[in-house]
N, C-alpha and C positions, 0 to 999 in steps of 0.2 A: 545532360539528359533533358529533353523537352517533353513535358507532360501535357497532353492535349485534352481540352474540354473537361477539366477537372474543377470541382467545387472546392474551395479552400475554407477551412474552419478558423474562425477568429472569435473574439469576445462577443460579438453580436450574432454569431451563428454562421451560416453558410453563405458564400458569395454565389453569384451566377457563374455558370461554367466559363472558364477561360483557360488560356495556355500559361504554363509556369515553366521557367527554366531553372533546373537544379544543377549545382556544380559537381556532378558525379559522372563518371564514364559508364554510360549505359545506353542501350538502344532507346530511341524515342518511343513513347508509350501513349496509346489511345486510352484515356482514363474516363471516357464517357460513363456517367453514372457513379463514379467513385469520388471519394472525399480525401483531400490532402490536409492532414492535420499536423501541427507541431508534435514531436514525439511526446508521449505521455510520461509522467513521472510518478513512480510508486513510492510513497513516503514510509511504507511499512512492509518489510519483507525479511524472511529468515533464509539466509543462503548457507547456513550450517557449517561453513568453513572458517576457521579450523575446528576440528573435533569430530564431525559427524559425516564423513564422506559417503557412508552408506545411504544417507538421506539426500544429500545434495552437495555439489561443489560449486565454487564460484563460477567455473566454466559452464557447467550444465544449467545453473541458475540463470546466468547471463543469456545463454542461448534461449531458454524458455521465456525470459523477459522480452527478448527481441521478437519472438514469435507472437507474444501478446501485445506488442506495440509500445512497450516501455523502453525508452532510450536512456532513462535515468532511474536508478533504483537505490533506495536507502536500506542498508543492511543493519539489522539489529545486533545488539552486543551480547546476546545470550549464546555465545559459542563456547568452546572448550579449548583453551582457557577463555574466560570472559574478557571482552575487550574493555578493560578498565584502566589501562595505562597507555601512555603516549607511545611506547615502543610497540605495543600490540596494534594500535591504530596504524602506525607506519608500516608494520609488517603486512597488515591486511591490504593497505593501499598498494604496496609493492606487488602483491599477488594479483591485484585487480588491474594492473597497468595495461595489459594487452587484451582485455576482454572486449567483446563486440559492442557492449553498451557501457554507459558511464555508471559505475558503482561507487556509491559514497557510503561512509560508515558512521554509525552512531557510537558514541562512547557511553559506557555504563554510568548511570547516575550515582550509584553507590558501589563500593568495593565488593566484588563478587556477587552483585545484585542482592546483597543481604539486607539492605535497608538500614544499615547502621552508620557507616562512615562514608561521607561524601567523597567522590573521586576528585582529582585535581582538574577542575574544569578548564582552567586556562591552559594547562599543559596538553590536555586532550585536543582542545581547539587548535592550538599551535601545531599539533601533529597532523591535523587534517580532519578531525571529527566535525560533523556538521550539526549535531544535536546531541542531547543526553537523554538516555532512557534506560530504565530497568525492565523493559518490556519482557513479558513472560512471568513477571512477578510484581507484586505491590506490597512490599513489607515495610514501607516507610510510615513512621508516625508523623504527626503534623509538624513538630519541631524540626525533624530531619528534612522534611519536604521544603519547609521555608528556607532552611540553610542551603539546600541544593538549588532552589530557585535563585537565591541571591548570587551564588557562585556562577550559575549559568548565565545570569544577566551580566555579570562582570566580564564574562568571557564572550558575550555577544551571541549566545546560542539559545534556541528554544529547548524546552523540556517536554518530552513526549511521555505521557502517563498511561500506563496500563491500568485502567480504573476498575480494579477488582480487589477489594479488601480481603486479604488472604484469611483473616480470622473468621470470615463469614462464608467461606466456600465459594460456590458459583451460583448462589441464589441471586435473584434480582436485587435484594438488599445489599449485596456485596458491591455491585456496580454503583448503585446510588450513593452508598456511604463513601466510596472512594472519590466519586465526582464531587460530592459536597466537601470532602476534605481538601481536594485539589483546588477548588475555587476559593475556599477559606484561606488557603496558603497564598494564592495569587492576590487576594485582597491585602495581604500583609507585604507583598512585594509587587506593587502595582506596575513597575516597569518591566516585570518579567513577561516572557512569552510562553504560554502554556498551551499544549496541544493534547486533546483527549483522543486516545486511540479506540478503535473498534467499538463505538457506542452502539448499543443493541436494544435499548429500552425506550419506549414512548415516554415513560415517566422521567427520563433523563433530559428530554428536550426542553421543558420549561426552565430547568436549572441553567442550561447553557444559554438559552435565549435571554434570561434575566441578566446573566453575567455580561453578555454582549451589550445589552441596553445600558448597563452601568459603565460601559467604556473599558472593560477589562480586555486585555489582549489574549483572548481564549479562542481557539479553533478546535474543530472536531472532525472526525472521520467516521464513515461507515464502510463496511466491506461489501463486496458484491454478494457474498453468500448470505449476509444478514439482510440484504435487500431482496433476495430471491427465495430463500428457503425458510420454512417454519420448523418448529420442533417435530412436526409429523414426519419429517425426513428421516428421523432416527428409527421410525418403525420399519421403513423400507430398507435403509442403507446401513443401519447399525453404526459401527465405529467409524465408517467413512463420513458420517454426518456429525461426528463428535468434534466440536470446536470450543474455543475458549475466547470470549464468553459463549455460552450455549446459544443455539438457535432458539428464537422466541416465538411469540404468538402471531397470528395473522394481523392483529391490531398493531403490534410493534412493527411489523414489516411495513405495513401501510403508512404508519407515522414516520418511519425512517425515510421512506421514498419521498414523502411530502417535504420532509426536512432537508433532504438533499436539494430538492427543487427550489425551496424558498431560501436556502442559504444558512439555515440554522446549523446544518451539517455542511461544512465547507468543502470537504474533499471526499473522494472515494479512494481507498487504499486496500490492497489485496489481503494483507497479512499472510502472504504466501508462506505456507508451512509444510514443506514436503517431508514425507516419512516413507520408510521402506514398509513392505507389506507386513512384516512381522510385528511392526509397532502398532498395527491397526486390526488386531485379531478379534478383540471383543470390546464392548462398550465400557465395561467396568475398568479394565486396565489399559485400554488403548490410549495412545497419545492423541491429544487434541490437535486439530489443524487440517487444512485443505490446501492442496497444491493449486494455487490460484492464478498464476500469471496467464496461462494459456486460455482461460475461459472468461476472464474479466471483461474484455471488450464485448464479447458475444452476449454476456448477461446484460450489460448496460444498454447495448443497442436493442436487444430484444425487449427490454423493459420500456423502451421508447423515451428515455430521458431526453429532454430538449437539447439541441446542439449547443446553445450558449452555456447550459449547465455542465455538459461534458467538458467544454473548454475550461470553465472555471474549476471543476472538480478534478480534472485529470491532467490539465496542462499548466494553468496559471497559478492556482492557489497552492499546490504542493511546493512549488518553488518559492512563492512569496513567503510561505511559513518558514522556509530555510533562509530566506533573504538572498536568493541567487537568481540570475536571469534565466529566461527560457533560451536554451541553446539552439543553434541552427540545425536541428535534427528533424526528421519528418517520418510520418507513417501514411500509408495509403490504405484507406478503408473501403471495402465494399459494404455499404449499409444494408443491402437486401440479400446478400448471399446467404443461403441456409446451409447448415452443416451439422453433423452429428458428433458429439463429444466422444472421442475414442481415447481413453487414457493411455493405451498401449502405444499411441503415436506421439505422446508428449515428449518434448525434449528435456523436460525436467526428469530427474531421477525419481521424484515423488509422483506416483500415479494415483495418489489418494484423493479421490473426488467422488462425491455422491451424484455427479452429473453424467456419469457414463450412460450413453444412449440418448441423452437429452438433445433435442433439436433446437439450435440457436440461430438467430438471424442477425448477420453482421459479423464481418471477419476482417482482420488485418491482413492485407495482401502483400505489403512490402514495408520493411523498416529500414530507414537510412540513418546511420549514426556516424558522425565525424566524416561526412561525405563518402560513406561506403554503404553499399547494400549489405545489410547483415542478416536479413531474413526476406524470403520471397516465396509466395505461393503462386505457382504458375497457372494451375488449372483449378477452377472452383470444385470443391468437394461437396456433393449433394447427398 
């Protein structure tokens, strides 16, 4: 396929319009006004299989990821059963073999995510796990976290931390305490690679910046919903705006946006957390999480994040954190197309989003993975 008059996205931003030849069987395409980007990578997603097919399956999650421009997705370990053994990693990889996008798997950091006994990091890595995480929980004490960092380092994997001290609930102090603990553990294992998931507080940013200045191998992410929404969304959307960690203040949102731009926050990851409608009936008992694949690009483009930042946060750094190359996958973006979020049209089984009816500017028009078109929007939806 020859793509005519397209701008391509690289580390320094956009090129001038030019023609690009892609090794796929497809009609030539006039791409005037469009952007060709390497496929995006989501370092933090919940695909719910095995155990929760009413929320999502690997097939529906992969289809939704393709629609959102993600050609690589990292699935968390909080399935049922928990992905805490080598055979479970291998079983997940077998299920994912024929999916339209590349799905990778995290192994649990501790057995059953209980925070007590570290898993066999070397066996998990040998089975194909790309990282270790107890995401969804943070029940580790400092001693256990240090031990898991050492094992992960020996296995050559990063540790992804859900920074929310369970003993403190979901108050801001819970996030800050867990980040302080994680950084203290990293200082004891300076060769380890630590990644902080879904950072949501302005007060956390100086802690991360200081650790980076000290030369520690720490990276951090923010989610599109923490860059877009404040706690006021709960008043309108109730349980659909319930997430973990909670939505914060306007000050926090503004600080996070600045931190993504200046690199204190390295990447954007969706924390895609699909749920069935019954799990989102009320704020008190409703499950936290947003179905995030299909709105992520629209949010980030509507926010106007600079193109070099999008390349770093969505293309290059997620893979650098895992220590893997950027594969030859592509997405075609219309940066000015406006469209309305309609959850009933999601490919994900999770229609749980507080963005229903929101107008966004910027849309993924085509996704190419392994030299195949795996998603395409033929006609702009206005």
